[in-house]
N, C-alpha and C positions, 0 to 999 in steps of 0.2 A: 504494500500500500504506500503510495507516494506521499511526500509531504506537501505543504502548501504555505504560501506566505501569509503573514498576519496583516490584516487591513484595519488600521487604527481609525479610519473614517467611520466604520461601523460603530466602534465604541464611542466615538465622538457624538454621533447622532443618537445612540442609545442613551447616552448620559443626559440628553435633553428630553427624554421621553415623558417625564412627569409634567413638563411645561406644556406639552402638546397632547395631553391624554385625551381630551375631547375629540381632537382631530384624528387621533389614532383609532378611537372607537368608531368614528364616522367611516374611516377607510375599511376597518374590519367589517362593519355592517354592510357596506356596499359589496364587498367580496362575498359575504354570505348570501346576500340577495341574488347576485349574479350566478353564484354557484347553484343555488336552489332553482333558479330559472333554467339553468342549462341541463338539468336532469330531474330526478326525483327529489321532492322536498324532504326526504328522509335521509339523514346522514349515513345510516347503515347501508343504504342502497345507492349512495352518490359519493364516490371517493373525493371529488373536489369539495363538496359541501362538508364532508367529514373533516377534511383538512382545514377548511376555513373556520369551522366551529371549534376545533381543537386549538387553533391559534388564538381565537377570541377568548377561550377559557384560560389559556396560558397568560393572557394579559389581564385576567380578572374582570372581564367584561360580564356584566350582570346577565343572568339567565333570561330575564324578561326582554332585554335588548336583543339577545340572540334569537329568541322566538319571534319577536316583531320583525326582525330582518328576514327570517325565513318566510313569514306570512306575506311580507311585502312583495315577494316574487310573483304572487298571483295578480298584482296590480299592473296597470298598463304603463306606468311611467318608466319601469325598468326596461321596456322594449326599446327605448331610445338610447340606452347606454351602449357605448362601443369600447372595446379593449384595443388600445393602440400602443405600439412600442416605438420610442424614439431613440436614436443612436447619435452620439456626437463625441466631441473631444473638448476637454476643459484646459485650464492652464498647464503648460508643460507637456501637452499631448496626452494627458490622462484620459482614458476612455470611459464613457458613460453609457449605460443602458437604462432608460427611463420608461417605466411601465405606467400607463395612464388608463383610467376608467372614466369616461366622460359622456355627457349627453350633448356636447357641442364640440365637434372635431376642430372647427376653425378657432374657437377660443383656446382650446388646449394647445394646439400647434403654435398659436401666436404667443401664448404665455411662456411655453417651454423655450421657444426660440429666443424670446426676449431675455430670459434668464441667462441663457448661454452667452448671448451677445454682450450683455452688461458685465459679465464676470469672466472675460477672457477666454471664451469658448465659442464653438459653432456646431450646429447640427449637421449631420451627414445623411447620406442615403440609407435606407433600410438595408441592413446586411454589411454596412461599412465597418462596424465594430464587432458584431456578434459572430462573425466567422472566426474570430480569435477567442471566443468564449464558449463555454459548455453549459447547456441547460441541465441542471442536476437537482436531486433532492437533498435536503439538509435536515438532519435531526439533531436536536440539542438536548443533552442531559446535564443536570447540575453535578457538581463534583461528588456529592454524597451518594449518587446513584450506584457507584462502584469504583473499584480500582481500575487503573489503565488496562491491566491484563483481563479483568472480568468484562469490561466494556468491549475490548478488542475481540475477545472470544465470542461474545454475544453477537457482535456485528458481523463477524466472519460467518457464523452459523446462519445468520439471517440473510446473508447475501449482499452485504454492503460492499462498497468499493474502497472506502478509505475511512480512517479514524484519526482525529487529532484531539489530544488531551492536554489541557493546561490547568493544573490543579492548584497552582500557587498564585500566579498573576491572573488578571481578567483574561478569559480565554479568547480564542481566535476571532470569534464572530459574535460574542455575546458580552453582556456587561457583568458577568460573574464567572468565577472559575467553573470549569466543567469539561464536557466531552462534545465534540462535533463529529457526527457520523455522516458521510457522504454516500449517496446512492445514485444509481441510474434514474433518470427522470421517471421512467415507467414503473420502477420498482419501489418508489417511496412508500406507498401505503402498505405493501406487503412486508417490507423490511421493518417499518415502524410497528406494525402489529406483532411481528415475530419478536422484536426486541422488547415490546411492552410485556410480553408473557414472562420474560426473564428479569427485566429491570424495572418494571412498572411504567406508567405513562411518562413520555418525554415532556420536557418543558415546552418545546415547540417543534413543529415540523413545517417545512416550507419548500416550495419550488423556487430556485434562485438561478441567476446567471453567475457562473464562476469563471473568472478570467484565466487564461492559460499562462499569462505572464503579467508582471507589474511594471509600472512606470515610476522611476525614482523622481521624487519632488522634494525641494528644500527651499528654505528662505521665505521671502515675502509671497512667493507663489502659493505657498500653503494657505496663507490667509485669504488669498483670492479664491482658492479652491473651496475653502470652508464657506465663503459667501455664496458661491454657486450652489453648493449642497443645500444650504439653508433656504435659498430662494426656491429651489425645486421642491424641497420638503414643505414649504409654505403653500404650495399650490394645491387647492382642494382636489383637482383632477388627478394628481399624481399619487399612485399607489405604492410604487417601489422605485428606489434609486440604487443602482449598482455602479461602482467605479473601481478602478484598479491601480490607484496610487500606492506608492511605497514611501512612507514618511517616517522619519525617526521620532522617537518619543520626545526628544528635546525640541524638535521643530513643532510638534503638535502643541506642546506646552507654551512655546514662545509665540507662535503665530495662529494657533487654532482658536483663539478667543475663548 
């Protein structure tokens, strides 16, 4: 199982989660509604909905909110929602994949393009970035779920592709020590269910874009990058932002705001 670089930008955004909790719930609700609309409104019969509900629970989203989001799928307004992926480059050539869920394609495109233009970046054509990224599943367990060997053994038995454990410092992709398990895109639910039987329910499961390489970034460009990240995160239509910068801890502390 191959290793993988640590992306401090994820930790940076995670650290601000409490300040944008209502926005986080809004995004989770939209994903639940779209997932319920795409198949059966029963998480047991709809893998995408099960994933969305599990992620909402991991963020302590109230049960009533989850149920309302599922029921909303039967309403007409969700029919106008589109899932769109934007690709571009930020300061220093850092690659971005921005996933959007919107009822107004023109508004979303204009706002995302403006965020890039204002903060040292530019949008590219579809496929201009993602040909160097992989669409994969990610499962996160807290440190107390088990030792590195126990998690590795459970992951191998479940059919995972890779495991990364960081039990001292904040881990690779989350804001607490723990284990990150990578799976093939199509295997995420099967692997998560198999591991749950051994280690209990994971903290979160998700489908993400994982870069095949990183772009070194330092100095004031890090501050510009953070402004771009924050501008994209502030957009209501934006669901997920993925980027591939490699920044030192010192530069995050100095320029990350």
